[in-house]
C-alpha positions as a printed NumPy array, in Angstrom:
array([[  6.747, -16.12 , -63.39 ],
       [  3.974, -17.877, -65.259],
       [  0.804, -15.772, -65.562],
       [ -2.599, -17.358, -66.064],
       [ -5.892, -15.559, -66.549],
       [ -9.575, -16.365, -66.288],
       [-13.024, -14.808, -66.511],
       [-14.632, -17.59 , -64.459],
       [-15.223, -17.313, -60.729],
       [-15.485, -21.125, -60.775],
       [-11.859, -21.585, -61.808],
       [ -8.853, -22.475, -59.673],
       [ -7.136, -19.303, -60.979],
       [ -9.899, -17.196, -59.437],
       [ -9.627, -19.168, -56.182],
       [ -5.856, -18.536, -56.143],
       [ -6.517, -14.828, -56.696],
       [ -8.939, -14.786, -53.766],
       [ -6.375, -16.515, -51.528],
       [ -3.758, -13.853, -52.287],
       [ -6.274, -11.029, -51.819],
       [ -7.423, -12.545, -48.504],
       [ -3.859, -12.667, -47.204],
       [ -2.761,  -9.235, -48.449],
       [ -5.867,  -7.094, -48.11 ],
       [ -7.966,  -8.744, -45.395],
       [ -5.273, -10.139, -43.095],
       [ -2.414,  -7.648, -43.603],
       [ -4.295,  -4.433, -44.356],
       [ -7.45 ,  -5.224, -42.35 ],
       [ -9.833,  -4.563, -45.253],
       [-13.257,  -6.024, -44.365],
       [-14.074,  -9.14 , -46.425],
       [-17.413,  -7.647, -47.512],
       [-15.495,  -4.773, -49.171],
       [-12.729,  -6.954, -50.598],
       [-15.106,  -9.361, -52.347],
       [-17.576,  -7.154, -54.214],
       [-20.28 ,  -6.912, -56.894],
       [-17.646,  -6.805, -59.65 ],
       [-16.341, -10.351, -59.092],
       [-18.34 , -11.878, -61.946],
       [-17.492,  -9.192, -64.522],
       [-13.702,  -9.163, -64.089],
       [-10.777, -10.896, -65.707],
       [ -8.396, -12.303, -63.109],
       [ -4.638, -12.688, -63.451],
       [ -2.46 , -14.804, -61.201],
       [  1.311, -15.092, -61.34 ],
       [  2.839, -18.414, -60.308],
       [  6.363, -19.253, -59.206],
       [  6.946, -23.016, -59.279],
       [  3.157, -23.578, -59.265],
       [  2.736, -21.331, -56.193],
       [  0.343, -18.374, -56.664],
       [  2.281, -15.259, -55.604],
       [  0.738, -12.239, -57.388],
       [ -2.692, -11.224, -58.612],
       [ -4.721,  -8.443, -60.205],
       [ -8.057,  -8.083, -61.912],
       [ -9.62 ,  -5.724, -64.41 ],
       [-12.898,  -4.9  , -66.046],
       [-13.846,  -2.948, -69.169],
       [-15.005,   0.633, -68.597],
       [-17.771,   2.302, -70.61 ],
       [-15.225,   4.299, -72.644],
       [-13.062,   1.299, -73.598],
       [-10.484,   1.42 , -70.82 ],
       [ -9.505,  -1.23 , -68.325],
       [ -9.985,  -0.54 , -64.634],
       [ -7.296,  -2.532, -62.819],
       [ -7.956,  -3.508, -59.223],
       [ -6.758,  -5.795, -56.446],
       [ -3.079,  -5.741, -57.414],
       [ -1.365,  -7.784, -54.709],
       [  1.811,  -9.769, -54.122],
       [  2.314, -12.089, -51.158],
       [  4.675, -10.551, -48.599],
       [  7.397, -13.187, -49.075],
       [  7.562, -12.424, -52.823],
       [  7.566,  -8.613, -52.769],
       [ 10.377,  -6.415, -54.135],
       [ 11.21 ,  -9.055, -56.77 ],
       [  9.503,  -7.464, -59.778],
       [  6.405,  -9.655, -59.834],
       [  3.881,  -6.798, -59.65 ],
       [  5.695,  -5.011, -62.475],
       [  5.712,  -8.212, -64.535],
       [  1.993,  -8.716, -63.91 ],
       [  1.152,  -5.121, -64.899],
       [  3.271,  -5.426, -68.047],
       [  1.39 ,  -8.602, -68.963],
       [ -1.977,  -6.852, -68.445],
       [ -0.834,  -3.832, -70.45 ],
       [  0.278,  -6.071, -73.323],
       [ -3.116,  -7.807, -73.274],
       [ -4.82 ,  -4.4  , -73.312],
       [ -2.746,  -3.192, -76.264],
       [ -3.587,  -6.356, -78.225],
       [ -7.266,  -5.618, -77.622],
       [ -6.863,  -1.923, -78.551],
       [ -7.852,  -0.712, -75.082],
       [ -7.594,   3.105, -74.773],
       [ -6.16 ,   3.387, -71.265],
       [ -5.543,   1.675, -67.936],
       [ -6.866,   3.218, -64.716],
       [ -6.555,   2.151, -61.116],
       [ -7.156,   3.422, -57.614],
       [ -3.671,   3.245, -56.113],
       [ -3.016,   3.248, -52.41 ],
       [ -0.993,   6.395, -51.783],
       [  1.918,   4.356, -50.399],
       [  2.08 ,   2.51 , -53.764],
       [  2.086,   5.652, -55.958],
       [  5.866,   5.64 , -56.577],
       [  5.607,   2.106, -57.978],
       [  2.807,   3.048, -60.398],
       [  4.567,   6.252, -61.444],
       [  7.539,   4.101, -62.501],
       [  5.142,   2.017, -64.6  ],
       [  4.026,   5.112, -66.532],
       [  0.829,   5.965, -64.654],
       [ -0.017,   9.549, -63.668],
       [ -2.115,  10.739, -60.736],
       [ -5.547,  12.154, -61.58 ],
       [ -8.12 ,  13.713, -59.285],
       [ -8.385,  14.206, -55.569],
       [ -7.389,  11.825, -52.824],
       [-10.085,   9.45 , -51.604],
       [-10.316,   6.951, -48.776],
       [-11.378,   3.367, -49.423],
       [-11.449,   0.757, -46.643],
       [ -9.709,   3.288, -44.412],
       [ -6.75 ,   3.581, -46.819],
       [ -5.816,   6.776, -48.717],
       [ -5.88 ,   6.391, -52.528],
       [ -5.59 ,   8.396, -55.737],
       [ -6.768,   7.391, -59.178],
       [ -3.914,   6.86 , -61.615],
       [ -4.139,   6.502, -65.388],
       [ -1.935,   5.322, -68.226],
       [ -2.971,   6.24 , -71.756],
       [ -2.411,   3.459, -74.305],
       [ -3.702,   5.251, -77.408],
       [ -3.338,   8.858, -78.546]])
């Protein structure tokens, strides 16, 4: 998988990310568009994984006040799931974070996705919360001691 990244909401990479998010979150999971596309769009870095020039996986992150990265909108198109693309995308993001000396990665994982994130080295923190009608927990992965 080839992974490209951008900070520009005017780029084709961002548009590809939105297409994946629309299909996975809005169409499949019935998340309202006004929740899916939010106030953070312009402050995020977007990642899109391509297979033969086809966008198949995406995620975004933004810098937290205490020098962590909050990862959001991790999604893989249905046809491409269970093939390691989400893991590859997260590994790419983690490597970028380590190069930039980021302290930790945090994300709000859907409860059904917790086993996947646990395998990637994240741990559950805090109480369950509901976002867009879906149960979540925050999960964190420390990158520095």
